[in-house]
N, C-alpha and C positions, 0 to 999 in steps of 0.2 A: 641186083637185088641182094642185099648185105644179109639179109635174115637167111636166105636160101643158101647162099655162098658160106655162110657161118656153120649151119647145118651140115653141109656137105663136107667142110674141112674138119669137124668135130666127128663126122661118123669117120672119115680117112685115119683119123688119129686114134679111134679106138679100135679098128679093123686092121692097122699097120703100124703098130705101135713100136716096131723095130725098124722101119722104115728109112733110108737115107734122106727121104725127103720129110721127116718129122719137123726138122726145125722151121722149114719154110711152111708148112701146114700150121705150125703153131703162131707163126709170124701173121700169116694171113687169117686165122680165126682170130687173133686178137684184134687184128684191123678191122673184119667185120662186125666185132662185137664194140668196138671203141665206135664204128659209125652209127650202131645204133645206140649209143649209148649207156652199154653195159659194161661200164667201167671195171667194176669189180671183176667179171670173168675176163676181160681183156689184161687186167693186170696179171691175173694169174697165169694166163698163155704167154704174156712177153717175159715175165718172171721166170718162167720154165725154160722158154729159149735160152735167156741169157746165162742161166746155171746149167742146163745141160749142154749147151754148143756156145762155148765163148767165144770161140774162133769162127762162128758161122757169119757170112757176109752180112746179115740181116740183125747180128748182134747190136751193134751201135744204134742201128734204128730201134729196134727192141728197146733199148734201154731209154730212147729218147721219148719213144711212145710209153711205155712204163712212167715216165716223168709226167707228161701230158694227163695220164690217166688220175695219178696220183694230185694232179693240179686240178682236175674237173670234180674231185672227190673233196676239194677243200682241204688237202693235206701239202700246206704249202711247203712246210720243213721237209718233208719226205720227198717233195718234187725237186727242192733245191738239191738235196743230197744226191740224188739219183741224176740229177744233170751233172753235178761235179765229178762222181763216178765216173760218168761217160768222158768228160773231158780228160780225168786221170788215165782210164782205161783204154780209150780210143781217140789218142788226142789229135790224130791225123785226118779222122774220118769226116765225112759232110755232115754228119748227125753232130759231131763236136761243135761244129761252128753254128749250126742253129741253136746247140744249147748254150754257148756263149752269148747270143742275142737274147734267149730266154732269161738266163740268169741276171744279165743287165736289166731286163723290164721288171724283174721281180724285186730287185733292191730298191 
């Protein structure tokens, strides 16, 4: 139940703002929001993760998800730019492989 998950992760982020689990909670909150098609909220959480914790293991996936949100919101230019940022910042990540495929399909 993505709506329940989003609510619980959001509550966690409010209650434990300085937790070491904050990046993971941001990722899973964004993922739950994406699953319920709340792309604008998901975009915010994925962007926060990347800005606040660029070295976190989920940062490449968050950038990929951020690009997906932009594409769902019909921002092709922003989506392409974010996919390119992912390729430049995390070139050896699994998310970069997916980004290459998506960029090829967008051209």
